[in-house]
C-alpha positions in Angstrom: 54.1 108.7 141.1 54.0 105.6 143.4 55.0 102.3 142.0 52.2 100.0 140.9 50.8 97.8 143.6 51.5 94.1 142.9 48.7 91.6 143.3 49.2 89.6 146.4 47.8 86.2 147.0 46.0 85.7 150.4 47.8 83.1 152.5 47.8 81.7 156.0 48.9 78.5 157.6 45.7 76.6 156.5 46.2 77.6 152.9 49.9 76.7 153.1 49.1 73.2 154.4 46.5 72.6 151.8 48.8 73.8 149.0 51.6 71.6 150.2 49.4 68.5 150.4 48.0 69.2 146.9 51.4 69.7 145.5 52.7 66.5 147.1 49.6 64.5 146.2 49.3 63.5 149.9 45.6 62.5 149.5 45.4 62.0 145.8 44.4 58.3 146.2 41.6 59.1 148.6 38.2 57.5 148.1 34.8 58.8 149.2 31.8 56.6 149.7 29.2 59.4 149.6 28.5 59.5 153.4 30.6 59.9 156.5 32.3 56.8 157.8 35.6 55.1 158.6 38.4 54.1 156.3 36.9 50.8 155.5 33.6 52.4 154.5 35.3 54.9 152.2 37.6 52.3 150.6 34.5 50.8 149.0 33.7 54.1 147.2 35.0 55.6 144.0 37.9 58.0 143.8 37.1 61.3 145.5 36.3 64.0 142.9 36.9 66.7 145.6 40.4 68.0 145.9 39.8 68.8 149.6 37.0 68.3 152.0 36.1 70.6 154.9 33.1 70.7 157.2 31.0 73.2 159.2 29.5 71.2 162.2 27.2 73.4 164.3 25.0 72.1 167.1 21.4 73.3 166.4 20.8 74.5 170.0 20.7 78.2 169.3 21.3 81.0 166.7 24.7 81.5 165.2 27.1 84.3 166.3 30.1 86.0 164.7 32.4 83.1 165.5 30.2 80.8 163.5 30.2 83.2 160.6 34.0 83.1 160.6 34.0 79.3 160.6 31.5 79.2 157.7 33.6 81.6 155.6 36.8 79.6 156.4 35.5 76.1 155.7 33.2 76.9 152.8 35.6 79.4 151.4 38.6 77.1 151.4 36.6 74.4 149.8 35.5 76.8 147.1 39.0 78.2 146.4 40.6 74.8 146.1 38.0 72.8 144.2 36.7 71.0 147.2 33.5 70.3 149.0 32.4 71.6 152.4 30.1 69.3 154.4 27.2 70.9 156.2 27.0 68.6 159.2 24.8 69.1 162.1 26.1 67.9 165.5 22.6 67.0 166.6 23.3 64.4 169.3 21.6 66.2 172.1 17.9 66.3 171.2 16.9 67.8 174.6 18.4 71.2 173.5 17.8 71.2 169.8 15.0 72.6 167.7 14.1 72.7 164.0 13.9 76.5 164.3 17.6 76.6 164.9 18.3 74.2 162.1 16.5 76.4 159.6 18.2 79.5 160.9 21.6 78.0 160.5 20.9 76.9 156.9 19.6 80.4 156.1 22.8 82.0 157.5 25.0 79.8 155.4 23.1 80.7 152.3 23.0 84.4 153.3 26.8 84.4 153.5 26.9 83.1 149.9 27.7 79.4 150.4 25.9 76.1 149.7 26.5 72.5 150.6 25.4 71.2 147.2 28.3 70.3 144.8 28.4 68.5 141.5 24.6 67.8 141.8 25.0 66.2 145.2 23.9 67.4 148.6 26.4 67.3 151.4 24.0 68.0 154.2 24.6 65.5 157.0 23.4 64.9 160.6 25.6 63.3 163.2 22.6 61.5 164.6 22.4 59.4 161.5 25.8 58.0 162.2 25.5 57.4 166.0 26.2 53.7 165.7 29.4 54.4 163.8 30.5 56.9 166.3 29.7 54.5 169.1 31.8 51.7 167.5 34.7 54.2 167.2 34.3 55.1 170.9 34.2 51.4 171.9 37.5 50.9 170.0 39.2 53.8 171.7 38.0 52.5 175.1 39.2 49.0 174.4 42.6 50.2 173.2 43.1 52.3 176.3 42.8 55.7 174.5 39.5 56.7 176.1 37.6 56.3 179.3 34.3 57.3 181.0 34.7 60.3 183.2 32.3 60.1 186.1 33.6 63.1 188.0 31.4 66.0 189.0 31.5 69.0 186.6 33.8 71.0 188.9 36.2 68.1 189.3 36.3 67.7 185.5 37.3 71.4 185.1 40.1 71.0 187.7 41.3 67.8 186.0 41.4 69.4 182.5 43.3 72.4 183.7 43.4 75.8 182.0 44.0 79.5 182.6 41.5 79.7 185.5 42.1 76.3 187.1 45.8 75.9 186.6 47.7 72.8 185.5 45.6 69.7 184.8 45.5 66.8 187.2 45.8 63.1 186.6 42.4 61.4 186.5 42.5 58.1 188.4 39.7 56.8 186.2 42.1 56.7 183.3 43.8 53.8 185.0 40.7 51.7 185.2 40.9 48.3 183.5 39.7 48.0 179.9 36.8 45.7 181.0 35.5 48.3 183.5 35.8 51.1 180.9 33.9 49.0 178.4 31.2 48.3 180.9 30.8 52.0 181.7 30.6 52.8 178.0 27.8 50.2 177.6 25.9 51.7 180.5 26.2 55.2 179.0 24.7 54.0 175.7 21.8 52.3 177.5 21.1 55.6 179.4 21.1 57.6 176.2 18.7 55.2 174.6 16.3 55.5 177.6 16.6 59.3 177.4 15.4 59.2 173.8 12.7 56.5 174.1 11.3 57.6 177.5 12.6 57.0 181.0 10.6 54.5 183.0 8.1 56.1 185.3 9.4 56.8 188.8 13.0 55.9 187.8 15.8 58.3 188.8 17.7 59.8 185.9 21.4 59.7 186.4 23.5 62.7 185.4 25.1 62.7 182.0 28.5 61.2 181.8 31.3 62.1 179.4 33.8 60.1 177.4 
């Protein structure tokens, strides 16, 4: 007769990190203000009742595939197993490619897999577009401190600069060395362009190609 099979606890590097942080109280003093934001924003809120917080951030520009299903199960599943909360946060910052049909389909898929973004009577459904100003201020800070720049290269040049399995080792981008004032000016121009895209481009005006941070 074979020996009884012992119950084994599922584990992986994510669970190991979470369990280590919980055991050490790494984030036990964390606060949560109820909506996404920076450290100053959250410091004004009460102590966070969630032991951990994860997020599933799809872009609503199409239907989900098997990789999304894995991400849903990982993020919502870990939050469930460790007494936490998973944020359902749409990365809806490109309205030209997004539709309500995809939003509804994504929410249905999350529910179909057995998960929900409501916890303790509170909805944790968020949209990145609601926090664009906060994200822009964060980008401004990164530009001013020399940790970000506006990349005005053509798409093929960007791929070459980034490097990878197909393009080989990355290349130094000369635009990283531009002065802080020039980088800030480029960032401001980008914001004005995005505002015009959303509100309506002037008749007859040429639309520049999208630029990337």
